[in-house]
C-alpha positions in Angstrom: 0.0 0.0 0.0 1.2 3.5 -0.8 2.4 5.4 2.3 -0.2 8.2 1.7 -3.0 5.6 1.6 -1.8 4.0 4.8 -1.6 7.4 6.5 -5.2 8.0 5.6 -6.2 4.7 7.0 -4.3 5.4 10.2 -6.1 8.8 10.8 -9.5 7.4 9.9 -9.1 4.5 12.4 -7.8 6.8 15.1 -10.8 9.1 14.7 -13.2 6.2 15.1 -11.4 5.0 18.2 -11.5 8.4 19.8 -15.1 8.9 18.9 -16.2 5.7 20.5 -14.2 6.4 23.7 -14.7 10.1 24.2 -18.1 10.6 22.8 -19.2 14.1 23.9 -16.1 14.6 26.1 -13.9 13.1 28.8 -15.7 13.8 32.0 -12.9 12.5 34.3 -10.1 14.3 32.5 -12.1 17.5 33.1 -11.3 17.2 36.8 -7.7 18.1 36.0 -6.8 21.8 35.7 -6.9 22.9 32.1 -3.3 24.3 32.1 -1.8 21.3 33.9 1.2 19.6 32.3 2.2 16.0 32.7 4.8 13.4 31.8 4.2 9.7 31.2 6.0 6.5 30.3 4.8 3.4 28.4 6.3 0.1 29.5 6.0 -3.4 27.9 5.1 -5.9 30.6 6.0 -8.9 28.5 8.3 -9.8 25.6 6.9 -8.5 22.3 7.5 -7.3 18.8 6.7 -3.6 18.9 4.2 -2.4 16.3 1.8 0.5 15.9 3.9 3.5 16.6 2.2 5.6 13.9 -1.3 4.7 15.3 -0.2 5.6 18.8 1.3 8.9 17.7 -1.8 9.8 15.7 -4.0 9.5 18.7 -2.2 12.2 20.5 -1.6 14.3 17.4 -5.4 14.3 16.9 -6.1 15.4 20.5 -3.3 18.0 21.0 -0.3 18.6 18.7 1.6 20.0 21.7 2.1 16.5 23.1 5.7 15.3 22.6 6.4 11.6 22.2 10.0 10.3 22.4 10.3 6.6 21.3 13.1 4.6 22.9 12.3 1.6 20.7 11.5 1.4 17.0 8.7 -0.2 14.9 9.4 -4.0 14.5 11.9 -4.2 17.4 11.9 -7.2 19.7 11.5 -5.9 23.3 11.9 -7.7 26.6 9.5 -7.5 29.5 9.8 -4.2 31.5 11.3 -2.3 28.5 10.6 1.4 28.4 9.0 2.0 25.0 8.4 5.8 25.0 8.0 8.9 27.1 5.3 11.5 26.6 5.0 15.1 27.8 2.5 17.8 27.3 -1.0 19.0 28.5 -2.3 16.6 31.0 -6.0 16.4 29.8 -5.3 15.1 26.3 -2.7 12.7 27.6 -5.3 11.2 29.9 -8.0 11.2 27.3 -5.9 9.5 24.7 -4.3 6.9 26.9 -6.7 4.0 26.3 -7.2 4.4 22.6 -3.5 4.7 22.0 -2.7 1.7 24.1 -5.5 -0.4 22.6 -4.0 0.1 19.1 -0.4 -0.4 20.2 -1.1 -3.5 22.2 -3.3 -5.1 19.5 -0.8 -4.5 16.7 2.1 -5.5 18.8 0.2 -8.7 19.6 -0.3 -9.4 15.9 3.4 -8.7 15.1 4.5 -10.9 18.0 2.5 -13.9 16.9 3.6 -13.4 13.3 7.3 -13.4 14.5 6.7 -16.7 16.3 5.4 -18.3 13.1 8.2 -16.8 11.0 10.8 -18.1 13.5 9.2 -21.6 13.3 10.0 -21.9 9.6 13.3 -20.2 9.7 15.7 -21.5 7.0 12.9 -22.9 4.8 12.0 -21.4 1.4 8.3 -20.8 2.3 6.3 -17.6 2.7 3.8 -17.4 5.5 0.7 -15.5 4.5 -2.1 -13.8 6.5 -5.8 -14.0 5.4 -8.9 -11.8 5.4 -9.8 -13.2 8.9 -8.9 -9.8 10.5 -10.5 -7.9 13.3 -13.3 -5.7 11.9 -11.9 -2.3 10.9 -8.3 -3.2 11.6 -7.4 -5.0 8.3 -4.8 -2.5 7.0 -3.3 -2.1 10.5 -3.1 -5.8 11.2 -1.6 -6.6 7.8 1.1 -4.0 8.5 1.7 -5.8 11.8 2.0 -9.1 10.0 4.8 -7.7 7.9 6.5 -6.2 11.0 6.5 -9.8 12.4 8.3 -11.2 9.4 5.4 -12.8 7.6 3.7 -11.7 4.4 0.3 -10.4 3.1 -2.2 -12.3 1.0 -4.7 -10.1 -0.8 -6.0 -7.1 1.1 -9.6 -7.7 0.1 -11.9 -9.0 -2.6 -10.7 -6.2 -5.0 -7.0 -7.0 -5.3 -6.9 -10.8 -5.8 -8.7 -13.7 -7.4 -9.3 -16.7 -5.2 -11.9 -19.1 -6.5 -13.3 -21.1 -3.6 -15.8 -24.0 -3.4 -18.9 -21.7 -3.5 -17.6 -19.9 -6.6 -16.9 -23.3 -8.3 -20.4 -24.4 -7.4 -22.0 -21.2 -8.8 -19.9 -21.4 -12.0 -20.5 -25.1 -12.5 -16.9 -26.4 -12.5 -13.3 -25.5 -11.8 -12.6 -25.1 -15.5 -15.6 -22.7 -16.0 -14.6 -20.6 -13.0 -11.0 -20.3 -14.2 -12.1 -19.4 -17.7 -14.4 -16.7 -16.3 -11.5 -15.3 -14.3 -9.3 -15.1 -17.3 -12.0 -13.1 -19.1 -11.7 -10.3 -16.5 -8.6 -9.2 -18.3 -6.5 -8.4 -15.2 -2.9 -9.2 -14.6 -3.7 -10.8 -11.3 -2.8 -14.5 -10.8 -5.8 -16.9 -10.6 -5.9 -19.0 -7.5 -8.2 -22.0 -7.0 -9.0 -23.7 -3.7 -9.0 -27.5 -4.0 -10.0 -30.0 -1.4 -8.6 -33.2 -2.9 -6.1 -34.5 -5.5 -8.8 -34.9 -8.2 -9.7 -31.2 -7.8 -5.9 -30.4 -7.9 -5.6 -32.2 -11.3 -8.7 -30.3 -12.6 -7.3 -27.0 -11.5 -3.9 -27.7 -13.1 -5.7 -28.7 -16.3 -7.6 -25.5 -16.2 -4.4 -23.5 -16.0 -4.7 -22.0 -12.5 -1.6 -20.0 -11.4 -1.9 -20.9 -7.6 -3.6 -23.8 -5.9 -4.8 -23.5 -2.4 -4.6 -26.9 -0.8 -7.4 -26.9 1.8 -6.9 -29.1 4.9 -4.6 -31.6 3.1 -2.7 -33.8 5.5 1.1 -34.1 5.2 1.1 -37.1 3.0 -1.4 -35.6 0.6 0.6 -32.3 0.5 3.7 -34.2 -0.5 1.7 -36.0 -3.3 0.3 -32.6 -4.4 3.9 -31.2 -4.7 4.9 -34.2 -6.7 1.9 -34.0 -9.1 2.3 -30.3 -9.5 5.9 -30.6 -10.7 6.4 -26.8 -10.4 3.5 -25.9 -12.8 1.6 -23.8 -10.3 2.5 -22.3 -7.0 1.0 -24.2 -4.0 -0.5 -22.7 -0.9 -1.3 -24.9 2.1 -4.1 -23.7 4.4 -6.4 -24.9 7.1 -5.8 -25.8 10.8 -2.2 -24.5 10.7 -0.6 -24.1 14.2 2.8 -23.2 15.6 3.3 -26.9 16.3 2.5 -28.0 12.7 3.7 -25.2 10.5 7.3 -26.4 10.0 6.2 -29.9 9.0 3.8 -28.4 6.5 6.6 -26.1 5.1 8.9 -29.1 4.8 6.5 -30.7 2.2 7.7 -28.2 -0.4 4.7 -25.9 -0.7 5.4 -22.3 -1.7 3.0 -20.6 0.8 1.2 -21.4 4.0 -1.7 -19.2 4.9 -2.5 -18.8 8.6 -5.8 -17.2 9.7 -4.7 -17.2 13.3 -2.1 -14.5 12.6 -4.9 -11.9 12.8 -8.0 -13.5 14.1 -6.6 -15.1 17.3 -4.4 -12.3 18.3 -3.7 -11.7 22.0 -2.9 -8.1 23.0 0.4 -7.4 24.6 0.4 -6.2 28.2 1.4 -2.5 28.1 1.2 0.1 30.9 1.2 3.9 30.7 2.2 5.5 33.9 2.3 9.2 34.8 5.3 10.5 36.6 
């Protein structure tokens, strides 16, 4: 994604987060004198891959541009527990009002990046690319896909508009794999045509139809190896379905080109962060 487009996504998301949290105004922050100044620190309470600095910064920039944020760690850094991430200073009211929205974004994106790094580490040294999916938290797709990259994995299509993935329901609606692939070719795009297959007979049919990528849905290890042998390098192969940290390396060792992992974004656990005022 172009940096300008990502920047627009960041500010749109931040405005939605602030709107749902502040509503008509922060009643508790109003207890603090309007001219009061404050300093604060953000600490990681557990090991993590840090991600989401731009979203965190945008929260406070939206509330009050006088707030200064000094980062001691950078986007994508691995940090240990009890690491000082950043210090903030400026008007106390907007610092208090932005705390939860900023931390929510930082901890969620860091959680996504941290999980992605665990998966990337699990297949280190193998020529496979781990991909995310469209199973993202609502409204956070662009942000989470950025976090996946920060964790060392890769993005599949962003949405339905920038990739062609023919799944079982598309095949049923079109009548056959061959008909679905032919219809995809008629779109006249330069995008590769990917077909989801559930068994070796469908794999053969998709190869015959000229698919560029085959998504091997819930194949066991033996069937994955057979699929690689039958394919003989004609199409790129993507394994998917039920992938875990415990199974991902064995799947990669079958020789597939890609492994898509829905849990990278849908099963994310936020990192424990703390913002303390001095």
